C-alpha positions in Angstrom: 1.0 -21.3 -25.4 -1.1 -18.2 -24.5 -3.1 -18.5 -21.3 -6.8 -17.6 -21.2 -6.1 -15.4 -18.1 -3.5 -13.4 -20.1 -6.0 -12.8 -22.9 -8.6 -11.6 -20.3 -6.1 -9.3 -18.6 -4.6 -7.9 -21.9 -7.0 -5.0 -22.4 -6.6 -3.8 -18.8 -2.9 -4.2 -18.9 -2.7 -2.5 -22.2 -4.5 0.5 -20.8 -2.1 0.5 -17.9 0.9 0.6 -20.2 -0.7 3.5 -22.1 -1.1 5.3 -18.7 2.6 4.7 -17.9 3.6 6.1 -21.3 1.4 9.2 -20.8 2.8 9.8 -17.2 6.4 9.5 -18.4 5.6 12.0 -21.2 3.9 14.4 -18.7 7.2 14.5 -16.8 9.2 15.3 -20.0 10.5 11.8 -20.4 9.2 11.2 -24.0 12.7 10.0 -25.0 12.5 7.2 -22.4 9.1 6.2 -23.8 10.7 5.9 -27.2 13.7 4.0 -25.9 11.4 1.4 -24.3 9.4 1.0 -27.5 6.2 2.4 -26.0 5.8 5.3 -28.4 2.8 3.9 -30.1 0.9 4.0 -26.8 1.1 7.8 -26.8 -1.5 10.1 -28.4 -0.5 11.9 -31.6 0.3 15.2 -29.9 2.8 13.5 -27.6 4.5 11.7 -30.4 5.0 15.0 -32.3 6.4 16.5 -29.2 8.7 13.5 -28.6 10.3 14.1 -32.0 11.2 17.6 -31.0 12.6 16.6 -27.6 16.3 16.0 -26.9 17.1 12.4 -26.1 19.7 13.5 -23.4 18.9 12.8 -19.8 17.6 15.9 -18.0 19.6 17.1 -15.0 16.7 16.6 -12.6 16.0 13.1 -13.8 15.8 11.6 -10.2 13.0 14.1 -9.3 11.1 13.4 -12.5 11.5 9.6 -12.0 10.1 9.9 -8.4 7.2 12.0 -9.6 6.4 9.4 -12.2 6.2 6.7 -9.5 4.1 8.9 -7.3 1.6 9.5 -10.0 1.3 5.9 -11.0 0.0 4.9 -7.6 0.6 2.5 -4.7 2.5 -0.3 -6.6 4.9 2.2 -8.1 5.4 4.0 -4.8 6.1 0.6 -3.2 8.7 -0.1 -5.9 10.2 3.3 -5.2 10.5 2.4 -1.6 12.3 -0.8 -2.4 14.6 1.0 -4.8 15.5 3.5 -2.1 17.0 0.7 -0.1 19.4 -0.3 -2.8 22.3 2.2 -2.7 24.5 -0.5 -4.3 22.5 -0.1 -7.5 21.1 3.4 -7.5 23.0 6.7 -6.8 22.1 8.6 -3.6 20.3 11.3 -5.5 17.7 8.8 -6.6 17.3 7.3 -3.1 16.7 10.8 -1.7 13.9 11.6 -4.1 12.3 8.1 -3.7 12.3 8.4 0.0 10.4 11.7 -0.4 7.4 9.9 -2.0 7.3 6.8 0.2 5.3 8.4 3.0 2.7 10.2 0.9 0.0 7.7 0.1 -3.6 8.8 0.2 -5.9 6.8 2.5 -8.9 4.9 1.2 -12.5 5.5 2.6 -13.4 4.1 6.0 -16.5 2.5 4.5 -14.3 0.2 2.3 -12.1 -0.6 5.3 -15.2 -1.6 7.3 -16.4 -3.7 4.4 -13.1 -5.6 4.1 -13.0 -6.2 7.9 -16.5 -7.6 8.0 -15.8 -9.8 5.1 -12.6 -11.2 6.8 -14.3 -11.6 10.2 -17.5 -13.0 8.9 -19.6 -10.6 10.9 -20.3 -7.0 11.7 -17.7 -4.7 13.2 -19.9 -4.3 16.3 -19.8 -8.0 16.9 -16.0 -8.0 17.4 -15.2 -4.5 18.6 -16.8 -2.0 21.0 -15.3 0.9 19.1 -13.8 1.4 15.6 -12.2 4.7 14.5 -13.0 5.6 11.0 -10.1 8.1 10.8 -7.0 6.1 9.8 -3.9 6.5 12.0 -1.6 5.9 9.1 -1.8 5.1 5.4 0.6 3.1 3.2 0.8 1.7 -0.3 -0.3 -1.7 0.8 -2.6 -1.1 3.9 -3.8 1.5 6.3 -4.1 1.5 10.1 -7.2 2.1 12.3 -7.7 2.2 16.0 -10.3 0.0 17.8 -11.4 -1.2 21.2 -12.0 -4.9 21.9 -15.0 -6.3 23.8 -12.8 -6.8 26.8 -11.7 -3.2 26.8 -8.2 -3.6 25.4 -7.1 -1.1 22.8 -5.8 -2.4 19.5 -4.7 -1.2 16.1 -5.9 -2.9 12.9 -4.0 -2.9 9.7 -6.4 -3.3 6.7 -5.2 -4.2 3.2 -6.2 -1.8 0.4 -9.2 -3.0 -1.7 -8.3 -4.8 -4.9 -4.6 -4.2 -4.3 -3.8 -7.8 -5.2 -5.1 -7.5 -8.7 -3.5 -4.1 -9.2 -0.1 -5.3 -8.1 -0.2 -8.5 -10.2 -1.1 -6.4 -13.2 1.7 -3.9 -12.5 4.2 -6.7 -11.9 3.4 -8.3 -15.2 3.9 -4.9 -16.9 7.1 -4.3 -15.0 8.4 -7.7 -16.2 7.6 -6.6 -19.7 9.3 -3.2 -19.4 12.3 -4.6 -17.4 13.1 -7.1 -20.3 13.1 -4.1 -22.7 15.1 -1.9 -20.4 17.7 -4.6 -19.9 18.5 -4.6 -23.6 19.6 -0.9 -23.4 23.1 -0.2 -22.4 22.2 2.7 -20.1 19.9 0.5 -18.0 22.2 -2.6 -17.7 24.1 -1.4 -14.6 20.8 -1.2 -12.7 19.9 -4.9 -13.3 16.2 -4.0 -13.8 14.9 -7.6 -14.2 16.6 -8.6 -11.0 15.1 -5.6 -9.2 11.6 -6.4 -10.4 11.9 -10.0 -9.4 13.1 -9.0 -5.9 10.3 -6.5 -5.7 7.6 -9.0 -6.8 8.8 -11.5 -4.2 8.8 -8.9 -1.4 5.5 -7.2 -2.2 3.6 -10.5 -2.6 4.8 -11.5 0.9 3.9 -8.1 2.3 0.4 -8.2 0.8 -0.2 -11.2 3.0 -0.6 -9.5 6.4 -0.2 -12.9 8.1 3.5 -12.6 7.2 3.8 -9.4 9.1 1.9 -10.9 11.9 4.4 -13.8 12.0 7.4 -11.4 12.1 5.7 -9.2 14.8 5.1 -12.4 16.9 8.7 -13.5 16.4 10.0 -10.1 17.7 7.5 -10.1 20.5 8.6 -13.6 21.6 12.3 -12.6 21.5 11.7 -9.5 23.7 8.6 -10.4 25.8 10.7 -10.6 29.0 12.7 -7.5 28.2 12.2 -4.7 30.8 13.3 -1.9 28.4 11.8 -2.8 25.0 8.2 -3.5 24.1 6.9 -5.2 21.0 3.1 -5.3 20.4 1.3 -8.6 20.9 -0.6 -10.1 17.9 -4.2 -11.0 18.3 -4.2 -14.1 16.1 -8.0 -14.7 16.3 -8.5 -11.3 14.5 -5.9 -11.8 11.8 -6.1 -12.9 8.2 -4.2 -12.2 4.9 -6.1 -8.9 4.6 -6.1 -7.7 8.2 -3.7 -7.6 11.2 -4.8 -6.8 14.7 -2.2 -6.1 17.4 -1.8 -4.5 20.8 -2.0 -0.7 21.1 1.0 0.9 22.6 0.6 4.4 24.0 3.5 6.8 24.0 5.2 9.6 22.1 7.1 9.1 18.9 10.9 9.2 19.3 10.9 12.1 16.8 9.1 14.2 19.4 11.2 13.1 22.3 14.5 13.8 20.4 13.4 17.4 19.8 12.6 18.0 23.5 14.5 20.9 25.1 17.5 20.1 27.3 16.0 20.3 30.8 17.8 18.9 33.9 16.8 15.2 33.4 16.5 15.0 29.6 20.1 14.4 28.7 20.5 11.5 31.0 17.2 10.0 29.8 18.2 10.5 26.2 21.5 8.6 26.9 19.6 5.8 28.5 17.1 5.5 25.6 20.0 5.7 23.1 21.9 2.8 24.8 18.7 0.7 25.0 18.1 1.2 21.3 21.7 0.5 20.3 22.0 -2.6 22.6 18.7 -4.2 21.4 19.4 -3.7 17.8 22.9 -5.1 18.0 21.3 -8.1 19.7 19.1 -8.4 16.7 22.0 -8.2 14.3 24.5 -10.5 16.1 22.4 -12.9 18.2 18.9 -13.2 17.0 19.7 -13.3 13.3 16.7 -11.1 12.3 16.2 -7.4 12.6 13.7 -4.5 12.1 14.3 -3.3 8.5 12.9 0.2 8.9 14.0 1.5 12.3 13.3 5.3 11.9 12.0 7.4 14.8 8.5 7.2 13.5 8.5 3.4 14.3 9.7 3.9 17.8 7.8 5.2 20.8 8.8 6.3 24.3 6.2 5.0 26.8 5.3 6.7 30.1 7.5 4.3 32.1 10.5 5.2 29.8 10.4 1.9 28.0 10.9 1.9 24.2 8.2 0.4 21.9 9.1 -0.9 18.5 6.3 -1.0 15.9 5.6 -1.7 12.2 7.4 -4.9 11.2 6.3 -4.7 7.5 10.0 -4.7 6.5 12.4 -7.0 8.3 15.7 -8.6 7.4 17.4 -11.8 8.1 21.1 -12.3 9.0 22.0 -15.9 8.1 25.0 -17.8 9.5 27.3 -16.8 6.6 26.3 -13.1 6.7 26.6 -13.1 10.6 30.1 -14.5 10.3 31.1 -11.8 7.8 29.5 -9.1 9.8 31.5 -10.1 12.9 34.7 -10.3 10.9 34.1 -6.9 9.3 33.6 -5.2 12.7 36.6 -6.9 14.3 38.9 -6.0 11.3 37.6 -2.4 11.4 38.2 -2.2 15.2 41.8 -3.5 14.7 42.3 -1.1 11.8 42.8 -4.0 9.4 41.2 -2.1 6.5 42.2 -4.4 3.7 40.8 -7.4 5.6 37.5 -5.5 6.0 37.5 -4.6 2.3 38.2 -8.3 1.5 35.1 -9.3 3.6 33.0 -6.8 1.5 34.4 -8.3 -1.7 33.4 -11.8 -0.6 29.9 -10.7 0.5 28.9 -9.1 -2.8 28.4 -10.5 -6.3 30.8 -9.1 -8.8 31.5 -9.7 -12.5 34.2 -12.3 -13.4 36.5 -9.6 -14.7 36.6 -7.7 -11.4 40.0 -6.3 -10.5 39.8 -7.4 -6.9 43.1 -5.7 -5.9 41.8 -2.4 -7.2 38.5 -2.8 -5.3 40.1 -3.8 -2.0 42.7 -1.0 -2.2 40.0 1.7 -3.0 37.6 0.4 -0.3 40.4 0.1 2.3 41.5 3.7 1.7 37.9 4.9 2.0 37.4 2.9 5.3 40.7 4.2 6.7 39.7 7.8 5.8 36.4 7.6 7.6 37.8 5.6 10.6 40.2 8.4 11.6 37.4 11.0 11.8 36.2 11.6 15.4 33.0 9.6 15.9 31.0 12.6 16.8 31.9 14.2 13.5 31.6 11.2 11.2 28.7 11.0 8.8 27.9 7.3 8.7 25.3 7.7 6.0 27.8 9.4 3.8 30.4 6.7 4.6 27.9 3.9 3.7 27.0 5.7 0.4 30.7 6.0 -0.4 31.2 2.3 0.0 28.1 1.6 -2.1 29.5 4.0 -4.8 32.6 1.8 -5.1 30.4 -1.3 -5.3 28.4 0.4 -8.2 31.7 1.5 -9.9 32.9 -2.1 -10.0 29.4 -3.3 -11.2 28.8 -5.3 -8.0 25.6 -6.2 -6.2 25.3 -6.8 -2.5 22.8 -9.2 -1.0 19.5 -7.5 -0.2 19.7 -8.4 3.5 23.3 -7.0 3.7 22.2 -3.7 2.2 19.1 -3.6 4.5 21.4 -4.4 7.4 23.8 -1.6 6.5 21.0 1.0 6.2 19.6 -0.2 9.5 22.9 0.2 11.3 23.4 3.6 9.7 19.9 4.7 10.8 20.3 3.4 14.3 23.7 5.1 14.7 22.1 8.4 13.4 19.3 8.1 16.0 21.8 7.4 18.8 24.0 10.3 17.7 20.9 12.6 17.7 19.9 11.5 21.2 23.4 11.3 22.8 26.4 12.3 20.6 28.9 11.0 23.1 28.0 7.3 22.5 30.5 5.5 20.2 28.5 3.0 18.2 31.6 1.0 17.1 32.7 0.5 20.8 29.2 -0.8 21.7 29.3 -3.2 18.7 32.7 -4.6 19.4 31.8 -7.0 22.2 28.9 -8.4 20.1 31.2 -9.0 17.2 33.7 -10.8 19.3 31.0 -12.9 20.9 29.7 -13.8 17.5 33.2 -14.9 16.3 33.7 -17.0 19.5 30.3 -18.6 19.0 31.2 -19.5 15.4 34.5 -21.0 16.5 33.0 -22.9 19.4 33.2 -26.8 19.3 29.4 -27.1 19.2 29.1 -24.9 16.1 32.0 -26.6 14.5 30.3 -30.0 15.1 27.1 -28.7 13.5 29.0 -27.5 10.4 30.9 -30.8 10.1 27.5 -32.6 10.2 26.2 -30.4 7.4 29.3 -30.9 5.3 29.2 -34.6 5.8 25.6 -34.8 4.7 26.3 -32.7 1.5 29.3 -34.8 0.6 27.5 -38.1 1.1 24.6 -36.8 -1.1 27.1 -35.8 -3.8 28.7 -39.3 -3.7 25.3 -40.9 -4.0 24.0 -38.9 -6.9 27.2 -38.4 -8.9 27.4 -41.9 -10.6 23.8 -41.7 -11.7 24.2 -38.2 -13.0 27.3 -39.1 -15.0 25.6 -42.3 -16.4 22.7 -40.2 -17.6 25.0 -37.6 -19.3 27.1 -40.3 -21.0 23.9 -42.1 -22.1 22.5 -39.0 -23.7 25.8 -38.3 -25.5 25.9 -41.9 -26.9 22.3 -41.8 -28.1 22.6 -38.3 -29.6 19.9 -37.0 -27.2 22.0 -34.3 -25.7 20.5 -30.9 -26.6 22.1 -27.5 -26.5 19.9 -24.4 -26.5 21.0 -21.1 -28.0 19.2 -18.1 -26.6 19.2 -15.1 -28.9 18.7 -12.1 -26.6 17.8 -8.7 -27.7 16.0 -9.8 -30.9 12.5 -9.7 -29.6 11.9 -6.0 -30.5 13.2 -6.5 -34.0 11.0 -9.6 -34.5 8.0 -7.6 -33.3 8.9 -4.8 -35.8 9.3 -7.4 -38.6 5.9 -8.9 -37.7 4.2 -5.5 -37.8 5.9 -4.7 -41.1 4.6 -8.0 -42.5 1.1 -7.3 -41.3 1.1 -3.8 -42.9 2.4 -5.3 -46.2 -0.4 -7.9 -46.2 -3.0 -5.2 -45.6 -1.5 -3.1 -48.4 -1.8 -6.0 -50.8 -5.3 -6.7 -49.7 -6.2 -3.0 -50.1 -4.8 -3.0 -53.6 -6.6 -6.2 -54.5 -9.9 -4.8 -53.2 -9.5 -1.5 -55.2 -8.6 -3.4 -58.4 -11.5 -5.8 -58.0 -14.0 -3.0 -57.3 -12.8 -1.1 -60.3 -13.2 -4.2 -62.5 -16.7 -4.7 -61.1 -17.7 -1.1 -61.7 -16.4 -1.2 -65.3 -18.1 -4.5 -66.1 -21.3 -3.4 -64.4 -21.5 -6.7 -62.5 -24.3 -7.2 -59.9 -27.3 -5.1 -59.0 -27.2 -1.5 -60.1 -28.0 1.7 -58.1 -28.5 5.2 -59.3 -26.3 8.0 -57.8 -26.6 11.6 -59.2 -28.2 10.1 -62.4 -25.5 7.5 -63.0 -26.1 3.8 -62.8 -23.3 2.1 -61.0 -22.7 -1.4 -59.6 -23.6 -1.7 -55.9 -20.9 -4.4 -55.4 -18.2 -2.1 -56.8 -19.3 0.7 -54.5 -19.3 -1.6 -51.4 -15.8 -2.7 -52.4 -14.6 0.9 -52.6 -16.2 1.7 -49.3 -14.5 -1.2 -47.6 -11.2 -0.3 -49.2 -11.6 3.3 -48.0 -12.1 2.1 -44.4 -9.1 -0.3 -44.6 -6.9 2.4 -46.1 -7.8 4.9 -43.3 -7.1 2.1 -40.7 -3.7 1.3 -42.3 -2.7 5.0 -42.6 -3.7 5.6 -38.9 -1.7 2.6 -37.8 1.4 3.8 -39.6 1.0 7.4 -38.3 0.4 6.1 -34.7 3.6 4.1 -34.7 5.5 7.4 -35.3 7.7 5.8 -38.0 6.6 7.8 -41.1 
């Protein structure tokens, strides 16, 4: 059944699909438009150009793809940001280009930001703030940040959601679902699991649009580190928060990027080492103890305060390390520390989702050899980012997919290790991680944790015993009554059914056109109906009207065939 809302949105979404087709064509990707069945959305000149264009992938496809997302606006840029965090599915050259566009989003006018805040607060800006800065501090694809001063003199930052971003994103998600289904039927797109990526993106971006979710994450980190003497997390002002705005404590300091580039004076090396150890220790605490972590820990999200404490900001992207992932993370680090490379590779194989025909021995051997090769490189010389990408390349080669939180965790560890290496190259990340990994394993093997797991297993087994007889009785009853149904899903036929439907419509129009022309000719010959004089000839008005209607119908039919590009 077609929903009324879908009918109302159809013209707007159709225009958006046409825009996507034109942007793809503008980047020389007309062949991709054709492969996705969007050729009829292009203007005539672009379809003519498409027919002369090679269907082979251009060598700079990653750059062109990133440019397309950048031109399509905030939703597409956000999708690119998510794709850049999935090295298990996309090659590194794509991730590099996508990271290039993630931080280039134009701000929206301050007047609109004020209007949104006043709507959310139910009053004027002056009622709640002594000062409000119209110049945004930062601008992203979902929201932008402004500085302000509360009535009690405290400085705060306010994150304001972009105007009408919800409608824009919902429209774009619907279109992405439509295009993902088409892309998944093409062999060259199957390894990328496009429908799964779109579903993951939709879930994440809907959560991120609700700024209360980020407020909750920020509050969770603040509660975990509120008594920490070395790390600061901003406090959330809940009375000034809503799904469209987030207000939190202002932290004043210099970005870690600036601090890392400071010249080597007498005291700087020791301070850099101290800062690096604080960052490394607090993030390993997040990974191994808290079970949740900052998902985007670059130096632009860390500040060094005047008292040399570290401030962690922007919790729009955070990850969770569940019990199972924590156990595997601990086992992986312990196996790596003991040079049990095959065991570490086995942990990776068990963590990911691989096709049934996976050659597990081949995967473990290849991964173990890679881990061993990187392990024996001196830590100050090892490129952890390259090592992580090499592991993900093996996962892609075997058509595997790692859990999102695992990939996010891996990138977070690599980023933190890179920051530490930049600040103080002598610190060995693996040595700092080892005690946390051993502590995690001891915790998992402790009697208290074993008791909790036994309780969970007992509950699941008891529920299975309770529901199994009823489920079996229902299945047997349906089989006896002939009510058991089996559904056969024909995949990949939608496009051909659509083409068949279009062909039938054109055939019907052609028959109607022929019937109109024949009828009009008969009427003119028999001189039926009122007559009118044209150039001295008396002709039937009904016949002329029929010819006129037939002419318009014929032009429409010809234009439709030409527009489809299938002449």
